[in-house]
C-alpha positions as CSV (number, residue, x, y, z in Angstrom):
1,M,0.0,0.0,0.0
2,A,2.8,2.4,0.8
3,M,4.4,1.8,-2.6
4,M,1.1,2.3,-4.4
5,G,0.5,5.6,-2.5
6,M,4.0,6.8,-3.4
7,I,3.4,5.9,-7.1
8,L,0.1,7.7,-7.0
9,F,1.5,10.9,-5.5
10,L,4.5,10.8,-8.0
11,T,2.0,10.4,-10.9
12,L,0.0,13.4,-9.7
13,A,3.2,15.5,-9.3
14,A,4.2,14.5,-12.9
15,F,0.8,15.4,-14.2
16,C,0.8,18.8,-12.5
17,S,4.3,19.5,-13.7
18,L,3.2,18.6,-17.3
19,M,0.2,21.0,-17.0
20,L,2.6,23.9,-16.2
21,V,3.6,24.0,-19.9
22,F,0.0,24.5,-21.0
23,M,-1.0,27.2,-18.4
24,T,-1.5,30.7,-19.8
25,D,-3.2,32.2,-16.7
26,F,-0.9,33.3,-13.9
27,F,-3.1,32.1,-11.1
28,W,-3.5,28.6,-12.5
29,L,0.2,28.5,-13.2
30,W,0.8,29.2,-9.5
31,V,-1.7,26.5,-8.5
32,M,0.0,23.8,-10.7
33,I,3.4,24.8,-9.3
34,D,2.2,24.4,-5.8
35,L,0.4,21.1,-6.4
36,S,3.4,19.6,-8.1
37,T,5.5,20.5,-5.1
38,I,3.0,19.1,-2.5
39,F,2.5,15.8,-4.4
40,L,6.2,15.4,-4.6
41,I,6.8,15.5,-0.8
42,P,5.6,11.9,-0.1
43,F,8.0,10.6,-2.7
44,L,10.9,12.6,-1.3
45,T,10.3,11.1,2.2
46,A,10.2,7.5,1.0
47,E,13.3,5.6,2.0
48,L,14.1,1.9,2.0
49,E,15.7,2.4,5.4
50,V,14.5,4.6,8.2
51,K,16.8,7.6,8.3
52,K,16.6,10.9,10.2
53,S,18.2,12.8,7.3
54,W,15.1,12.9,5.1
55,F,13.5,15.4,7.4
56,T,16.3,18.0,7.0
57,G,16.3,17.7,3.2
58,T,12.5,17.6,2.7
59,A,11.8,20.3,5.2
60,T,14.3,22.7,3.6
61,Y,12.9,21.9,0.2
62,F,9.4,22.6,1.3
63,V,10.2,25.9,3.0
64,V,12.2,27.2,0.0
65,Q,9.5,26.1,-2.4
66,F,6.8,27.8,-0.2
67,L,8.8,31.1,-0.2
68,G,9.1,30.9,-4.0
69,S,5.4,30.1,-4.4
70,A,4.5,32.9,-2.1
71,S,6.6,35.4,-4.0
72,I,4.9,34.3,-7.3
73,L,1.4,34.5,-5.7
74,Y,2.0,38.0,-4.4
75,G,3.2,39.0,-7.8
76,V,0.0,37.7,-9.4
77,L,-2.1,39.6,-6.8
78,I,-0.3,42.8,-7.4
79,M,-0.7,42.4,-11.1
80,W,-4.5,42.1,-10.7
81,V,-4.7,45.2,-8.4
82,M,-2.1,47.4,-10.1
83,P,-1.4,46.1,-13.6
84,E,0.4,49.2,-14.7
85,E,3.2,48.6,-12.1
86,D,6.2,46.5,-12.9
87,F,6.9,45.4,-9.4
88,F,4.9,42.2,-9.8
89,S,7.4,41.0,-12.5
90,Y,10.3,41.3,-10.0
91,L,8.4,39.3,-7.4
92,M,7.6,36.6,-10.0
93,V,11.2,36.4,-11.3
94,F,12.5,36.2,-7.7
95,G,10.1,33.3,-7.0
96,F,11.2,31.4,-10.1
97,V,14.9,31.9,-9.4
98,L,14.5,30.8,-5.8
99,K,12.5,27.7,-6.8
100,L,14.9,26.7,-9.5
101,G,17.9,27.2,-7.3
102,L,19.7,29.6,-9.6
103,A,22.7,31.6,-8.3
104,P,22.8,33.5,-5.9
105,F,19.8,31.7,-4.4
106,H,21.3,28.2,-4.8
107,L,22.6,27.3,-1.4
108,W,19.5,25.2,-0.5
109,V,20.1,22.8,-3.4
110,P,23.2,20.9,-2.0
111,R,21.7,21.0,1.5
112,C,18.6,19.2,0.2
113,F,20.3,16.8,-2.2
114,I,22.6,15.4,0.5
115,N,19.5,14.3,2.4
116,F,17.5,13.0,-0.6
117,H,17.6,9.5,-2.1
118,Y,18.6,9.4,-5.8
119,G,15.1,9.2,-7.1
120,G,14.4,12.5,-5.3
121,I,17.5,14.0,-6.8
122,F,16.3,13.2,-10.3
123,M,12.8,14.6,-9.7
124,V,13.9,17.8,-8.0
125,G,17.2,18.4,-9.8
126,A,16.1,17.6,-13.4
127,A,12.5,16.6,-14.1
128,Q,10.7,19.3,-12.1
129,K,13.1,22.0,-13.0
130,A,12.7,21.2,-16.7
131,F,9.0,21.8,-16.6
132,L,9.3,24.9,-14.4
133,I,11.8,26.4,-16.9
134,L,9.4,26.0,-19.8
135,C,6.8,28.2,-18.2
136,M,9.1,31.1,-17.4
137,P,8.5,33.2,-20.6
138,V,5.2,34.4,-19.1
139,C,7.1,36.7,-16.7
140,L,9.9,37.9,-19.0
141,D,8.1,40.8,-20.7
142,N,9.9,43.3,-18.5
143,D,13.4,44.0,-19.8
144,A,14.8,44.5,-16.3
145,C,13.4,41.2,-15.1
146,A,14.8,39.4,-18.2
147,N,18.2,40.9,-17.5
148,I,18.1,39.7,-13.9
149,L,17.2,36.1,-15.0
150,F,19.9,36.2,-17.7
151,M,22.6,37.3,-15.2
152,S,21.5,34.7,-12.7
153,A,21.7,32.0,-15.4
154,I,25.2,33.1,-16.4
155,L,26.3,33.1,-12.8
156,S,25.0,29.6,-12.3
157,M,26.7,28.3,-15.4
158,V,30.1,29.5,-14.2
159,C,29.9,29.1,-10.5
160,G,28.3,25.6,-10.6
161,P,31.3,23.7,-12.1
162,V,33.7,25.6,-9.7
163,A,31.7,24.5,-6.7
164,M,31.7,20.9,-8.0
165,F,35.5,20.8,-7.4
166,N,34.9,21.4,-3.7
167,S,32.5,18.5,-3.4
168,A,33.5,15.3,-1.5
169,N,30.0,13.8,-1.6
170,M,28.4,12.5,-4.8
171,K,25.0,14.0,-4.0
172,S,26.4,17.5,-3.4
173,F,28.4,17.0,-6.7
174,L,25.1,16.3,-8.5
175,A,23.5,19.3,-6.7
176,Y,26.0,21.7,-8.2
177,S,25.8,20.0,-11.6
178,S,22.0,20.6,-11.4
179,I,22.6,24.3,-10.7
180,T,24.9,24.5,-13.7
181,N,22.5,22.8,-16.1
182,T,19.6,24.8,-14.8
183,G,21.5,27.9,-15.7
184,Y,22.0,26.5,-19.2
185,M,18.3,25.8,-19.5
186,A,17.4,29.3,-18.3
187,M,19.9,30.9,-20.7
188,C,18.4,28.8,-23.6
189,M,15.1,30.6,-23.0
190,F,16.7,33.7,-24.4
191,V,18.0,31.8,-27.4
192,D,15.2,29.6,-28.7
193,F,12.3,27.8,-27.1
194,H,12.9,24.6,-29.1
195,I,16.5,24.6,-28.0
196,T,15.3,24.8,-24.4
197,L,13.0,21.9,-24.9
198,M,15.8,19.8,-26.4
199,Y,18.3,20.7,-23.6
200,A,15.7,19.9,-20.9
201,F,15.0,16.5,-22.5
202,V,18.7,15.7,-23.0
203,Y,19.7,16.7,-19.4
204,S,16.7,14.9,-17.8
205,T,17.4,11.7,-19.7
206,S,21.1,11.7,-18.8
207,M,20.3,12.4,-15.2
208,F,17.8,9.5,-15.2
209,F,20.5,7.1,-16.2
210,L,23.0,8.5,-13.8
211,T,20.8,8.5,-10.7
212,V,19.6,4.9,-11.4
213,I,23.3,3.8,-11.6
214,M,24.3,5.7,-8.5
215,S,21.3,4.4,-6.5
216,T,22.2,0.8,-7.4
217,G,25.6,1.2,-5.7
218,E,24.4,3.6,-3.0
219,C,27.3,5.8,-4.0
220,D,28.2,8.6,-1.5
221,D,31.9,9.3,-1.3
222,L,33.5,10.5,-4.5
223,K,36.9,8.9,-3.7
224,S,35.4,5.5,-3.3
225,L,33.2,5.8,-6.4
226,G,35.2,3.1,-8.2
227,A,34.4,0.5,-5.6
228,E,30.8,1.6,-5.1
229,V,29.6,1.6,-8.7
230,P,28.7,-2.0,-9.6
231,D,31.0,-3.6,-12.2
232,Y,28.2,-4.3,-14.6
233,Y,27.4,-0.5,-14.8
234,K,31.0,0.6,-15.2
235,S,30.8,1.1,-19.0
236,G,27.5,3.0,-18.7
237,A,28.8,5.2,-15.9
238,S,32.0,5.9,-17.8
239,A,30.0,6.9,-20.9
240,L,27.9,9.3,-18.8
241,F,31.0,10.9,-17.2
242,I,32.7,11.3,-20.6
243,S,29.5,12.8,-22.1
244,F,29.1,15.3,-19.2
245,A,32.7,16.2,-19.6
246,G,31.9,17.4,-23.2
247,F,33.8,14.9,-25.4
248,P,32.6,14.7,-29.0
249,P,30.5,13.2,-30.5
250,L,28.6,12.4,-27.3
251,V,25.2,13.9,-26.5
252,D,26.2,16.5,-24.0
253,F,28.9,17.9,-26.3
254,C,26.6,18.1,-29.2
255,M,23.9,19.8,-27.2
256,K,26.2,22.5,-25.8
257,F,27.8,23.0,-29.2
258,L,24.3,23.6,-30.6
259,V,23.6,26.2,-27.9
260,L,26.9,27.9,-28.6
261,Q,26.1,27.9,-32.4
262,E,22.7,29.5,-31.7
263,C,24.3,32.1,-29.4
264,M,26.7,33.0,-32.2
265,E,23.9,33.4,-34.8
266,I,22.0,35.9,-32.6
267,E,25.2,37.6,-31.3
268,M,24.8,36.8,-27.6
269,W,28.5,37.4,-26.8
270,A,28.1,37.2,-23.0
271,A,26.3,33.9,-23.3
272,M,29.0,32.6,-25.6
273,C,31.8,33.4,-23.2
274,A,29.8,31.9,-20.3
275,V,29.3,28.6,-22.3
276,L,33.0,28.4,-23.2
277,V,34.2,29.1,-19.7
278,S,31.6,26.8,-18.1
279,S,32.4,24.0,-20.6
280,F,36.1,24.2,-19.9
281,I,35.7,24.0,-16.1
282,N,33.1,21.3,-16.6
283,L,35.6,19.3,-18.7
284,L,38.1,19.3,-15.9
285,V,35.7,18.5,-13.2
286,W,34.1,15.5,-15.0
287,I,37.6,14.1,-15.9
288,W,38.4,14.4,-12.2
289,M,35.2,12.5,-11.5
290,L,36.0,9.9,-14.2
291,S,39.4,9.2,-12.5
292,F,37.6,8.3,-9.3
293,S,35.2,6.0,-11.0
294,M,37.9,4.1,-12.8
295,T,39.8,3.3,-9.6
296,G,40.2,-0.4,-9.1
297,V,38.8,-1.3,-12.5
298,N,40.0,-4.8,-13.6
299,K,38.2,-6.1,-16.6
300,S,35.0,-4.8,-15.1
301,F,33.7,-3.7,-18.5
302,L,33.2,-7.4,-19.3
303,V,31.1,-8.2,-16.2
304,R,27.5,-9.1,-17.0
305,G,24.6,-8.5,-14.7
306,S,20.9,-9.5,-14.9
307,A,19.0,-8.9,-18.2
308,S,17.4,-5.7,-16.9
309,R,20.8,-4.3,-15.8
310,N,22.4,-5.2,-19.1
311,W,19.6,-3.4,-20.9
312,L,20.0,-0.3,-18.8
313,N,23.8,-0.3,-19.2
314,T,23.5,-0.8,-23.0
315,G,20.8,1.9,-23.2
316,C,23.0,4.3,-21.3
317,V,25.9,3.8,-23.7
318,A,23.6,4.0,-26.7
319,W,21.9,7.2,-25.5
320,N,25.2,9.0,-25.1
321,S,26.6,7.9,-28.4
322,L,23.6,7.7,-30.7
323,G,21.9,10.7,-29.0
324,G,24.9,12.9,-30.0
325,L,24.9,11.6,-33.5
326,S,21.2,12.3,-33.8
327,I,21.6,15.9,-32.8
328,M,24.4,16.3,-35.3
329,A,22.3,14.8,-38.0
330,L,19.3,17.1,-37.2
331,Y,21.3,20.3,-36.9
């Protein structure tokens, strides 16, 4: 019964997140944002083992999301009462930046991620953010607010990879990676909506594979990653790390190259510089991660697991290689 309840709440959260994309009214947008957060809480508190740490992460997440939702709601109310004022746009942008965990309001993300299970990390760090990003154009009519969001996205893209170097825990590492990629998705909103859709899909899919692999080994400490990642997932994990590092022609490289190309075409020079700097630091930090994951490898790429594990591992490798080739073929 507990499992069925968790699946039900997770399904409702996914439905409300999906409805965000189709909302054109500010009030119903706020309603769907709040419902997706509330329905996600039971899933975040679900653990295979009883732990006290879930309360810290879930409580922090709930408080931050409540503050962000309150800011968006106050902005909607001010818009109804005083539509000629621009103050409501600032409140809404602040609410979105806080809920997304963009810099400089990103400190809650690693605090929560350390106390989440890997399923929660995927939902909060990738899936929910992807849907939330897609509904942000409704509050970007004000130029000053658009500039605030743009600067926050640039700051997240650059600061995220730097903070990843200071992470000793796998979950905090993924938290700063989420901040970085959320910055990319927010910046893509200024480039092209279809590019944003594609980036959100690529990042969410890669994070799905990564969190599944990490949850199988219960990976926590970065330095012991080579021993904690199961042998039958070593090839899939390595493909993910190399892809996130930005090696061609894997999917992450092709996606960021596409973003860079679009920035060049519309002459967004600041965004171009941010992409280049972020990609270089990202390259170094994921190679550093790859060195930890390869520790103790001894013919582990030949180890076979169950049929489902082999399919997942093969799918992970195929996604990173064929996904990149598909993007190159389309663009």
